TIKE-691803 format. One record per residue (C-alpha): x, y, z. Coordinates in steps of 0.5 Angstrom, whole numbers, plus 500, padded with zeros to 3 digits. Example, Ala and Ser with C-alpha at 12.3 -4.5 7.8 and 13.67 -1.06 7.14 Angstrom:
525491516 527498514 
//
This chain:
291247354 290252348 283249347 282250355 284257355 279258349 273256352 274260358 275266354 268264351 265263357 267268361 264274358 264282360 269286363 272286370 276291374 281286376 282283369 281290365 282290358 288294357 289298351 296299351 296307350 302310346 304314353 305307356 312304357 313297358 319296363 319288363 316283358 317275358 314269357 313264362 311256361 304259363 303266359 306272356 308277362 308285362 310290367 308296364 307303367 303309365 303315369 303313376 301306375 305300374 301294372 302286372 299284365 297277363 298277355 292273352 291272344 285278344 287283349 292284355 289284362 291287368 293283374 295287379 297295378 300299384 301307385 308309385 307315390 303312394 305304395 300302401 293304396 290298393 288300386 283295384 276295387 275287386 282287391 279291396 273287396 277281397 278283404 270282406 273275409 275279415 267281416 267274418 273272421 277279424 282276427 285270422 292267424 293263418 292264411 292260405 292264398 292261391 294265386 299271388 298276382 303282385 303280392 298286395 293282399 299278402 303285403 297288406 295282411 302281413 302289415 296288419 296282422 304281423 304274426 299271421 302265418 301265410 302260405 302263398 301258392 303260385 304256379 308260375 315262378 316267374 309271377 313270384 319273381 316279378 312280384 318281388 322285383 317290381 311290386 315291392 313283394 317281400 315275404 317276412 319270416 311268417 310267409 312261405 311261397 310255394 311254387 306249385 299248382 294250388 290243386 296239388 297244394 291243397 291235396 298235400 295240405 289235407 293230407 298233412 293236416 294243415 288248417 287256416 283261418 282265411 283261404 283266398 282264391 285268386 287264381 287267373 290265367 289271364 282269361 279266367 279261373 283254371 278249370 281245376 280250380 273251380 270244381 266242387 271236388 276242388 272246393 270240398 278240398 278247400 273246405 276241409 282246410 278251414 279251422 272252425 271259424 274260418 272263412 273262404 274268399 273267392 274272386 269271380 266275375 259278376 257276369 259270365 256265362 259261368 255265373 250260375 254253375 259257379 254259384 250252384 257249386 259254391 252252395 253245394 259245397 258250402 251252403 249258403 254263402 255271402 254274394 258280394 258285389 259293389 257299384 263300379 266293379 265287375 267282380 263278384 267276391 264269394 265269401 263262404 264258411 265251414 259253419 252252419 250260419 253265416 254272421 248277421 250284419 250287426 256282427 259284421 259291423 262290429 267286426 268291421 270297426 275293430 279293424 277299419 282304422 288299420 285298413 284305412 291307409 290301404 284305401 279299404 273302406 271296410 265299414 262300408 262293406 256289410 251292407 253289400 254282403 247278400 245271401 239271396 240267390 241271383 242265379 238259376 238253382 237248376 243249373 248243374 254244379 261244376 266237377 272234374 268231369 263237368 267243366 267249362 269245356 263240357 259246357 261249351 259243347 252243350 251250347 
//
């Protein structure tokens, strides 16, 4: 486990808004700290901002932050970008989300789509507890929280015949995405859980030694996908479907107009997103796809 985390840290270079390095200024106040089975967890307040932090060997990194004076505001640009999946399916009735953080995305979607059935999967029960106690995460009657590994959940869900309109992949160790949640086999399992018209949204880094390999893997499983980047964010959000074609910009603008006003109170400007969703390859298609046998650890040995 330690070697895997070290590998990902070496490979996933660059700063990311949602995983920004946190220097721990003198005026910051730690209001909670614990060591879970998976990581060191810190909740820190700095001025009007409260942040969930996964502490790793070389630095601390924010996973979720909330504005204490405006709890509706979605603080991080990459979290706001995650709602781009609604440009493909503007009225999802079911959600699978792997990786909870502070529960921000679930909370917003639950308020905008109160009838949506949500399955939330988080491997670390300590993260679920902290989200409830410090980040206003309060799952409603349509929300089920599963404290188990995301790969285990997807396999069981497939056997049970579960399907979803919206699947969000946002699992991070504090350094990068767990290896077994990056492979073509896993993404194939995720694709099998999509309803017709369904959409997968994945939060990744916009620059890392894994970028080409990740991109090739998603293209191999899903075909062409939207590569979503915005100025000021170090994240790349992948928006993929199980369909033969992706919606055009006119359709996405129409979908944005349907729900933009409902997302505005959360600082999500959905109307600004369609022009940034690109299908052009900016990666090397000759790179090898990631699999359960060919993982970041293999890449490190090649260098």
